[in-house]
C-alpha positions in Angstrom: 92.4 123.4 130.7 94.6 121.3 132.9 97.2 118.9 131.5 99.0 116.1 133.2 102.4 114.8 132.3 102.8 111.1 132.6 106.2 110.0 133.9 107.6 107.0 132.1 108.1 104.0 134.4 111.7 103.0 134.7 112.7 99.4 133.9 115.5 97.5 135.5 117.0 94.1 134.8 118.2 92.4 137.9 120.0 89.0 138.1 119.8 86.8 141.1 116.4 88.4 141.9 115.0 85.5 143.8 117.1 85.6 146.9 119.7 87.5 149.0 121.0 90.8 147.7 119.3 90.4 144.3 115.9 89.9 146.0 116.4 92.9 148.3 117.3 95.1 145.3 114.3 93.9 143.4 112.0 94.7 146.3 113.5 98.1 146.8 113.2 99.1 143.2 109.6 97.9 143.1 108.8 100.0 146.1 110.4 103.0 144.3 108.1 102.5 141.3 110.4 100.6 139.0 109.3 97.8 136.7 111.7 94.9 137.2 112.6 91.9 135.1 114.4 89.4 137.3 116.7 86.8 135.8 117.2 83.8 138.1 117.0 80.0 138.2 113.8 80.0 140.3 110.3 80.6 139.0 108.1 83.1 140.7 105.9 81.6 143.4 103.3 84.3 143.1 102.5 87.2 140.9 103.8 90.6 141.9 102.8 93.8 140.2 105.4 95.3 137.9 107.7 92.2 138.4 108.5 89.7 135.7 110.6 86.7 136.8 112.3 84.9 133.9 113.7 81.5 135.1 117.0 81.2 133.3 120.6 80.2 134.1 122.6 83.4 133.5 125.7 81.3 132.7 123.9 79.5 129.9 124.4 82.1 127.1 122.6 80.1 124.5 119.4 80.1 126.6 120.1 83.7 127.8 120.4 85.3 124.4 116.7 85.0 123.3 115.6 86.1 126.8 117.6 89.3 126.5 116.3 89.9 123.0 112.7 89.6 124.4 113.4 92.1 127.2 113.9 95.0 124.9 114.8 98.4 126.4 115.8 98.9 130.0 117.0 101.9 132.0 119.2 99.9 134.4 121.1 96.6 134.7 122.1 95.2 138.1 124.2 92.0 138.2 123.7 90.5 141.7 123.9 86.7 140.8 126.8 84.9 142.3 128.2 82.5 144.8 131.4 81.8 146.8 133.6 78.7 147.0 136.7 78.8 149.3 139.9 76.9 149.5 143.6 77.6 150.4 146.3 77.7 147.9 147.3 74.1 147.3 143.7 72.9 147.4 142.2 75.1 144.8 139.5 73.7 142.4 139.8 74.8 138.8 136.2 74.0 138.3 135.1 76.2 141.2 137.3 79.0 139.9 135.9 78.7 136.4 132.3 78.6 137.7 132.7 81.8 139.8 134.4 83.6 136.9 131.6 82.5 134.6 128.8 83.9 136.7 130.5 86.9 138.2 132.4 88.2 135.2 131.4 86.5 131.9 127.6 86.8 132.7 127.9 90.4 133.6 129.8 91.1 130.3 127.4 89.1 128.2 124.3 90.8 129.7 125.7 94.3 129.6 126.8 93.9 126.1 123.4 92.6 125.0 121.4 95.1 126.9 123.4 98.2 126.1 122.1 98.8 122.5 118.6 99.3 124.0 119.7 101.3 127.0 118.8 105.1 126.7 121.1 107.9 127.5 121.3 108.3 131.3 121.1 104.6 131.9 122.7 102.8 134.9 124.8 99.7 135.4 125.6 98.4 138.9 127.7 95.3 139.5 127.6 93.7 142.9 131.2 93.1 143.9 132.8 92.4 147.2 135.2 93.9 149.7 137.0 90.6 149.3 138.2 91.9 145.9 141.1 93.3 147.9 142.2 89.8 148.9 141.4 87.4 151.8 142.8 84.1 152.9 141.2 81.0 151.3 139.2 83.3 148.9 141.7 83.9 146.2 139.6 82.7 143.3 136.5 84.5 144.5 138.5 87.6 145.1 139.9 87.5 141.6 136.5 87.4 140.0 135.3 90.4 142.1 138.4 92.3 141.4 137.9 91.8 137.7 134.5 93.6 138.0 136.2 96.8 139.1 138.5 96.9 136.0 135.5 96.0 133.8 133.2 98.6 135.3 135.8 101.4 135.1 136.5 100.6 131.4 132.8 100.6 130.7 132.3 103.9 132.6 134.9 105.6 130.5 133.3 104.3 127.3 129.7 105.2 128.3 130.3 108.6 130.0 129.5 110.5 126.8 126.0 109.0 126.8 125.5 109.8 130.5 125.4 106.1 131.4 127.0 105.4 134.7 128.7 102.1 135.7 129.6 101.3 139.3 130.5 98.4 141.7 128.8 98.1 145.0 131.2 96.0 147.2 129.6 94.8 150.4 131.5 93.0 153.2 130.0 89.9 154.8 126.2 90.2 154.1 123.5 88.4 156.0 122.1 86.3 153.1 121.4 82.5 152.7 124.9 82.2 151.2 126.3 83.0 154.6 125.1 79.7 155.7 126.2 77.8 152.6 127.8 74.5 153.8 130.5 74.9 151.1 132.0 77.8 153.2 131.6 76.2 156.6 135.3 75.6 156.9 136.0 79.4 156.6 133.4 81.2 158.8 133.0 84.9 158.2 134.6 87.4 160.6 132.3 89.8 162.5 133.1 93.4 161.4 133.8 96.2 164.0 130.2 97.4 164.0 129.2 94.1 165.5 126.8 93.0 162.9 126.8 91.8 159.3 125.7 94.0 156.4 122.0 93.7 155.7 120.8 93.0 152.1 118.4 96.0 152.5 121.4 98.3 153.0 123.1 97.0 149.8 119.7 97.6 148.0 119.5 101.1 149.4 122.9 102.1 148.0 122.2 100.4 144.7 118.9 102.2 144.4 120.7 105.5 145.1 123.2 104.8 142.3 120.3 104.0 139.9 118.4 107.2 140.8 118.8 110.8 139.7 121.0 111.8 142.6 123.5 109.1 141.7 124.0 110.4 138.2 127.5 112.0 138.9 129.0 108.8 140.3 130.6 106.5 137.8 133.6 104.2 137.5 133.7 103.7 141.3 133.8 100.8 143.7 131.9 101.7 146.8 132.7 99.5 149.8 130.2 98.9 152.6 131.7 96.6 155.2 130.7 97.6 158.7 134.2 98.8 159.3 135.8 95.6 158.2 138.3 97.6 156.0 139.5 99.7 159.0 
């Protein structure tokens, strides 16, 4: 008598799932057979199998708490939500700095902290950082928030290694997303990297999917930069 073993469908929680890098990651995971819960401000325009979009502001922790409680168990958490505001020293906006810290750092910490109790051994956490974490003119506040993700991820990786849960930062350079054409950064246009093109969201999604998969299980506490040679 033949028997079949049913493989449990993996479940990922992805922030910023409605556009840019978050959307590309969501699509890649769905194509690889994951079930995805996307947290973003926009509602879903059409139903997609195995995808649940929850419209929520991930910086509004009072609204986010019951959402996370309803999600239950997940095998992976990817924090891709974010934005950039630029200004030189002498013209910095405290409000812009606080808003970027809130969405990049505080939201990541809130969600990881809330999701961890229901994450099984072997789970995965990926934070979308930036090559700019190393510093760049007019991007000091943004760079500070992305640099903070590295310290946070390495700390979590050390804590969670005994459970086989990995934590990494994927740090792209300039990526061809709608944020690239945000009027708020018109005064500081991006610099073309040596490869002659910007990073594609699908490439960031591919690296993220690798880290979430079985072959990425020995990588933890790392910031992996993909910048088209911009760091050379």
